[in-house]
C-alpha positions, -999 to +999 in steps of 0.1 A: +377+162+602+391+189+579+381+171+547+345+175+537+325+144+533+290+138+520+266+110+527+254+107+492+238+074+483+254+054+456+236+060+422+257+041+397+269+006+392+307+001+395+323-004+361+359-010+374+367-015+411+401+000+418+402-015+453+409+018+469+389+032+499+395+069+498+391+092+467+407+125+478+401+155+457+409+192+456+399+218+430+375+247+421+339+246+409+347+220+383+353+196+412+330+210+440+297+191+444+272+218+451+247+197+470+250+172+499+222+151+487+231+140+452+261+135+429+265+164+404+302+165+396+329+140+387+342+130+421+310+113+432+304+098+398+340+084+401+333+071+436+305+050+423+319+039+390+354+032+405+343+014+436+356+039+461+341+040+496+341+077+502+352+111+488+374+133+510+371+168+495+388+202+499+375+218+467+359+253+468+339+272+441+361+300+427+392+287+442+426+293+428+457+270+430+468+285+463+437+271+480+438+239+460+473+232+472+471+246+508+438+231+517+448+196+505+481+196+523+466+209+555+437+183+554+462+155+547+484+167+576+455+169+600+433+139+590+461+115+579+442+091+555+462+060+548+482+065+516+480+028+508+443+030+506+439+064+489+439+080+455+444+118+452+432+136+422+439+174+420+421+194+393+441+227+390+422+259+383+428+294+368+463+309+373+449+344+377+431+336+410+443+346+445+434+329+477+441+338+514+439+321+548+420+345+572+404+345+606+367+338+599+356+372+613+374+388+584+357+368+557+323+378+543+300+365+515+316+330+513+287+307+503+307+275+505+333+280+532+364+258+538+376+258+574+412+251+583+401+252+620+371+265+639+383+301+636+403+301+603+390+297+568+398+303+531+391+335+514+390+337+476+393+362+448+375+352+416+364+372+385+375+405+402+356+398+434+373+395+468+356+380+498+370+393+530+349+416+552+349+446+529+353+475+553+375+460+580+409+478+581+408+483+543+415+446+537+396+444+504+413+474+489+447+462+499+441+428+483+429+444+451+461+464+450+481+433+456+463+414+428+469+441+403+506+443+413+512+409+398+518+401+361+516+369+341+552+360+347+551+364+385+518+344+385+533+317+364+562+312+389+538+314+418+514+288+404+542+265+393+554+265+429+519+255+442+519+226+418+555+215+424+552+216+462+520+196+462+536+171+438+567+166+460+546+165+492+523+137+479+553+118+464+572+120+497+542+103+516+537+077+489+503+087+478+489+075+445+479+107+427+470+124+395+471+161+385+447+174+359+437+208+345+401+221+347+406+235+312+434+229+287+445+265+282+464+256+251+430+251+234+406+279+225+376+285+248+341+296+240+342+333+250+357+342+284+366+314+307+343+320+336+348+357+335+385+353+345+418+360+328+431+325+328+462+319+308+488+292+300+517+296+325+540+275+303+544+306+280+561+324+310+583+296+325+619+287+317+622+256+296+634+235+325+603+244+346+580+239+316+593+204+311+589+195+348+553+209+347+545+188+317+557+157+336+536+166+367+502+175+351+485+148+330+470+161+297+438+142+290+407+155+274+395+181+299+359+183+311+353+218+296+363+210+260+347+175+263+314+190+273+315+217+246+322+191+220+292+170+230+269+199+238+269+191+275+278+226+289+256+240+316+233+270+313+262+293+324+280+284+291+311+275+311+307+245+335+300+210+324+264+200+330+254+170+352+257+148+321+289+165+310+305+154+343+290+120+341+300+113+305+335+127+310+340+105+340+328+074+321+345+081+287+377+099+297+387+096+334+379+060+342+397+047+311+428+068+319+428+057+355+426+020+344+458+025+324+476+040+354+462+025+386+445-008+375 
């Protein structure tokens, strides 16, 4: 199976059973559950609270929207979960991040790898760091040059296309799905956002694309600002804490899902 699954025991009582077997998620560290033994992020809290049987996951810490889109589409192509018994939630990440699909021998220092196949995996660039093998054929240097060659307008178009292609793909296969942002970039953040140069791509898109993006991505209270408001940010001053994820899932995500998929 391409999707990652975890045998985490149910910890919470179901508050609303959506009657759906598979909760399918893709995202960055705001989605990724950093342990295989306990729920610490919203997908596994939602699994319990929403009555889902399992979480099928392609998220990766530090991932950008290229990985979020590509890994999800590839896993759906390979594993083929039943759209009638699945809900897909994508939590899009920073628009300044670059991701690549490499043979695994060219990837180094990837603590939480995502494999497309036995020999092919995702490589990410986050907060100025690139994680291919640093001295092989000058790959790292070339990727740094590629990254700096982009500007906000080119990144806006690139990231819009990641979102739009994923939207059309899921829609064509009749999946129930929801697109969310890890942080509402229209709102101020507390200092730097995870050491990255995240920005709102709407400022760099033509009006027609901006309107379509607004219709594709749902704006609800995001986990970052929610956790800041209730003093539920983790020690890194960026990610929601365990209780930030849990309370956001209970107070924001579940009620919204009830209005859309009940």
